[in-house]
N, C-alpha and C positions, 0 to 999 in steps of 0.2 A: 245685767244686758244695759249696753249704752246707751243712753239717748242719742239723737242724732239731733242737727242743728236745721232748723226748717229753713228754707228759701224762699217761699214764696209767699204771694200776698195775704193770705187769709192766715195770717200766723195764729190768731188765736184758736179758730179751729183745727191748725196741725198741732198745737201746742195740747190741746183736749184728746187728736187722736193719738199721740204720743204717751199721754197719760193714762191714756184709757185701756193701752196696749200692755202700758204696763202690771196696771191691774188684771185683767182679763188673761195674761199670760202666767199670771203668779209668782209673778217678781215682787213685788208689794200683795201679800195675800192679806184677808180680810183680817183685821184687827191690828194691823201693822202699822206704823206710824210713815208717813211717807219723807222724803229729804223737806228742808225750811224751802222758804221761798227763797232767799238768798240762793242755797244749793242748785233749784232748780233753774234762778236767772243764769249761775254758772255752765251746769251742763247742757241748756238750752241754748245760750246764746241767743235769750230774747231777752225785752225789756222787763222788769218787775210788774208794771201794770199788764200784761201780756199774760204771763203766768198766774198774776191776781184772780184777773177774769177766768183763766180754765180752770182754775182751782174751786172758783165758786159755781163756775157751772157747771159742772160735777156734782160739787155738794147741792145744788139744786135736784138735779137726777138723781141724788141720792148714794151716789157711789162714794162718795168723802163724808168726812165728818169734821168740821172745822171747829174744833175747842180752843176756846181762847186760853191763852197760856200755858198750854199745853203740847197744841201742835195739830197736825190736819191725819186722821186716820183713814184709812179704808173700811167700810160700811159694807159695801155689796161689790159682787163682780162683775154685774148687769145693771142697766136702769131698771129692767121691772123688778129685778131683786130688791134693789133700791127702793121702789115704788113701795112693794110689799111688804118692805122691812117699815116702811113709815108710815103705812095705812095699818098692818096688824099688830106692831108691837104690843099697843093698848089691849088687843083683843080678848076676850072672854075667854080663858084658858077652854073651857069645854068646846066650845068654837072651833078653836084650834085644834083640840083632841081629835073633832068629827070630819075636819079637814085633812087630816095626817090618817086618819082610820080610813077614809074612804079611797083614798090614792093608795097609800102601802099594801092595803089589802086586794085592790086590784092587781097591783106592780107585782106582789109576790104571788098569786096565782098565773098572771101571765109567765113568772120568771121560773114556776114549776113544771110549764108547757114549752117552753123555750131556755132555759139554763143550757150554756154550753160546759164542757168538761174547765174553762179558762175560768169561767165564771164561779163554779164551783171553789177552783182555788182558790181563787180571789174572795169570795166568802169565808171559807176555812181559814185563811190567812186572818181577814179581819175579826172574826169571831174569836182569833187568840188572842189579838190584841187588845181587842174589847176586854176580855178577860183577864188579862194582864194588867189593862191600865185600872180597872178596878180593885185589882189586888194589891196597885202599890199604894192606890187611896189619895191620886191627885187627883181631885174632881174635875178640872180643864181638861187635862189629858182625857177623861175618860168620857166625856162631854165629846170631845172630839174624834172619839174612837167608835162610838156610839153612831152617831153622825155619820161616820164615814161606812159602817156596815150596813146600815139603812140604805144610804145612798146606793150603795151596790147592788143588795136588793132591787130597787126601783131599775137599777142599770141592766142588771139580768133579766127584765121583762124584754129589753130591746125595741120599746117602743121609743122613738126620739121624743115624742111630744112630751110624754108622761116624763120623762129625763129630765127633760128643760126646764120643767115646769116645777118639778119635786127641786131641781137645782136653786131653781131662783128661791123657794120657800127655807132651804138650807139654812142660813143665818136667823129665820124666826125660830125654825125648830132648836137651832144651839142654843137661843136666847132663854128660849123656855125652858130648856132641859137644865139649862144653871139654874132658873129662878128654883126650878121643883124640887134638885137635889142638894142644893147650897154647897157649901165648902167642906162638909164631912161626908164621907159616901160611909153610910150605915150598912154594916155587913147583913141585918137583918132583912134590908131592902131591898138585896139586889135581885133584877129580874133577868133569868138567864134567857138567851135567844138562840139555845142551839135545837130546840124543838122546831122551829121556823127553818133554819139552814137545813135540818134532816128531811122536812116536809117538800122543800124546794128538788133537793138531792135528788129522793124517789118520785119526784113526779107528781104528788099530791096536792091539786091545785086548793080543795079544799080547802084540807088541811091547814095548808101556808097561810090562804086569805085570812082563815079563822084565828092564827096565831098574829099577823101582823095585826089585824083588823082590834085585836083586846089591847095592844101594847099601848097607844096615848093614852086610851083610859086609866090604865092599870094606873099610868104615871101622875094623874092628877091627883091632887091632893084628897084626905080626908072629907074636908067640906063640900067637895067638888063634885065625888062619885059616893055609891053607897059601897066599895068593897072592891075585893076579888075572888072569884071562886075558882077562876083556872088564868093562863095567861091568855088563853082566846076566847073568852066567854066575859067578857067585860060587862055584859048585861046581868049575870050572876053574880054579883058585886057583893057577895057577904060571906063572912067564916061561920061555922057553925053553930056561932052565938049570936049571929046578926050584926056583930059589930065589924066596921068597916076595917081593911087592908090596905095600907097603901103600900106599894113598890117602887121601886126609882129605875131608870136603865133605858128608857125610849122602847 
C-alpha cells in the first residue's frame, strides 16, 4: 500500500498515523523491518527530523523496536500490545501460563457454545497447518501456526473484548513459546490439540475448557511444573513414576 504525502500542519501526527496504519493493516507484519529513514523520507515527502520523531514516538509506544546498526522492526500491532510486551516480557513463565490458562479456558468454553460452521472449518484448517508445521521441523513456522490456532479458538468465542485482549497478548505468547521449544522440535514432546477442537465441535464446554486450561502448564519446563498426566489436567502433573513430563506446542 503506497504511503500518501501529508499536507496539513501537524506533520508528525500525520506521519505517526500513516506508520501506524502500515502496521495495523498488516503491510508491515510483526517482526518485519520497516523501510529505512531515507526511504521513509522519500515515500512520505517530509523532512528527516519529522520521520525520526514519528518513529521514536511509535517506539516509545511499543509498536516499533529501534535496533542500532540493524534497523527498526515492528514489535506489536497496537499500543496496548506494545505495552504488554514491554511490561511482561520478563514475567515469570508460570504467571504467564496462569493468565493464558484463564483466558484460553474461558474462550474455549464459549467457543463450544457459540462456534459456527465457519469457525469449525477455520479450526480444522489451522489444526492441520499446525501438524504440518510440526512435521516440517521449522520451529518458527510451528510457533506461528500454534499461535494462530489458539487465536482462532479465542475468535470462535465471539466475545469481542476477549478477542482483543488475547490478540494484544499474541506476541508475548509467541515469545514464550519460542523460548520453550527452542530451535529444534523434539518428536517426543509433541502436544496434540485435536481433543480441544473436537470438544468445541461437539459443544462440550467443560471438556473444551479443561483441555485449553491445561496446555499452558504442559508447556512449562520441568523446573516449572510437576509434569503432565493429561493434556487437560495440568494439576495432576506426574507420570506413573512421579517424574515430570514435558511437552511443547502451546
